[in-house]
C-alpha positions, 0 to 999 in steps of 0.5 A, a space after each residue: 500499499 502507498 504510503 500516501 494511501 496508509 496517510 489517508 486511511 489513519 487521519 494523519 498529516 504527511 509531511 516529506 523526508 529530510 532531503 525529499 523533495 516538495 511537501 509530501 516527499 516519498 508519498 509514493 513509496 510501497 509500504 509493506 509492514 509496520 515494525 518496531 524502530 529498531 528492526 525496520 527496514 526500507 518499506 516498513 512504517 515505523 512509530 515513536 511515541 515514547 520519548 525514549 526512543 527519539 533519539 533512535 529517530 536519526 538512525 533509522 531505516 524505516 520508511 517512514 514513522 508516525 509521531 505527534 502531531 503537534 511540535 510545541 514542546 514535544 522532544 519527539 517531534 523535535 528531533 528530524 527523521 531521515 524518512 516521512 513523517 506521519 502526524 498524528 494526535 495519538 500515535 499509538 493509536 495510529 499504529 494500531 490502526 496501521 496494523 491491522 491495516 497491514 495484516 495480511 491475515 487469510 480469514 477461514 473459508 466460510 461454511 462448516 468443515 465436514 469434520 465439525 459436529 454441529 447439534 441438529 437443532 443448533 442455530 447458525 447465522 449467515 457466514 460462520 466458519 466452523 472449523 474442524 473438530 469444533 462440537 456445538 451443542 443442542 440448543 446453541 446459537 452461533 450469530 452471523 460471521 462468527 468464527 470458530 476455529 478446530 478444536 473448540 467446544 460450545 457446549 448446549 444453550 450457549 448464545 454467541 454473538 454476531 463476528 465472535 473470533 472463537 479460537 482453537 481448544 477453546 470451551 465454552 461450557 452450557 448456556 453462556 451468554 457471549 455478545 457481539 465481537 468478542 474475541 476468545 482467545 485459544 485454550 480459555 474455558 468460559 463457564 467452568 464450575 465455581 470453586 464452591 464447596 462446603 464442610 460436612 460433619 466428618 470433615 470432607 467437602 460437599 460440592 456445591 452445584 455451579 449452574 448458574 450464568 455467565 454473561 460476557 458483553 459486547 467487544 470483550 477480549 478473553 486471554 489464552 488459558 483464561 478461566 471465567 468460573 460460573 456461580 451457585 446462584 446469580 451470575 458472572 459477568 464481564 462488561 463491555 469493552 473489557 480487556 483479560 489477558 493470558 491466564 487471568 483467574 475469575 471466580 464465581 459470581 465476579 462482576 468485571 467493569 466495562 472497559 477494565 484491563 486484567 494483565 497475565 495471572 490477575 486472580 479475582 476471588 468469588 463474589 467481589 466487584 471490578 467497577 468500571 476503567 479499573 487496570 490490575 497490572 500483572 499477578 494482581 490478586 483481589 480476595 473476596 467480597 470485596 469493592 474496586 473502585 472506578 478506575 482504582 489501579 494496582 502495580 504488580 504483583 500488589 495483595 489486595 485485602 480490602 476494597 479500594 475506593 475510586 481512582 485510588 493506585 495502590 501497589 504492595 501487599 497489604 495494598 497501600 498507596 503507590 506513592 507508601 509503597 514506593 517510600 517503603 520498598 526504599 526504606 526495606 532496602 536499608 534495612 540491614 544498615 539500619 538495624 547495624 545502626 540501632 545495634 550501635 546506638 543502643 551498646 554506645 547506651 548501654 556503655 554510658 549507663 553502664 549497662 550489659 549490652 544487648 545481643 542481637 540476633 542475625 537479620 
């Protein structure tokens, strides 16, 4: 695709490369792919949104680069590029659109593969693509243009909306409801049994049947090998636009708010409410029956044993305000030296008071 066409599609302003004649020089160059600024070569489009990479602008071999539109006080824009420039209000967003524009994915063939197993009473919308070894249970509904890759299992009574993509080895259990434009990556399990048991008089654990609803709303993406459990009563719900990474555990009765971002290995215990626009970084653990307020952010490996107010920014275990955690972690590194100083001061005080010094164990 020619650079000028990409600029038009991305709504970017095209600027000429250093030394190129005329406004918009190099506009006819053919762009084949999007690449990182250090790996890019001729025919590649790259981008810089982080000022740390601005020094590489003068060295890149890319044919074009996406930069911020505003040059006022913009350190990135102040560095001259050796290639053509596409000016964008949001370079990272423009990069995402460029990747989609230049991706050369081949969609699977429409229709139902002869090696799949589709229940006689399942309803398939127009232009679906059902790969080999897919199983679709009784009473299931598959929306228009939805793609189901090989070896996925769609349980009885599942409702799957339009324009969804279900990758290989996904298991969508019975009666799960999924909206439109949902993407489920390989190996995810939706509607697995919640972890519910009651201890009996003889010490054994009786399983509490887990038969209630799981609802995945529109425009959700669910990462590989993630599990979203169904509860015994009520529902587990993932609200519209939430994005869930790989290896995430969402327990029974959890509500994940709209546009929430859950990074890899997040674990959320039962009946917790995650409100809209919450961000949980990698390996965050959230205890059960809590409420995490709208827009709250937890940094990687934070443990959250209590509810958070809207907009809180927390770190550590137990979770405290991020600023306090940064101060505490700085002190933690100094504890051996501080212990030694305290021991020396105690010895001096004991000497002044004529008392025997205290013995201190190893830290």
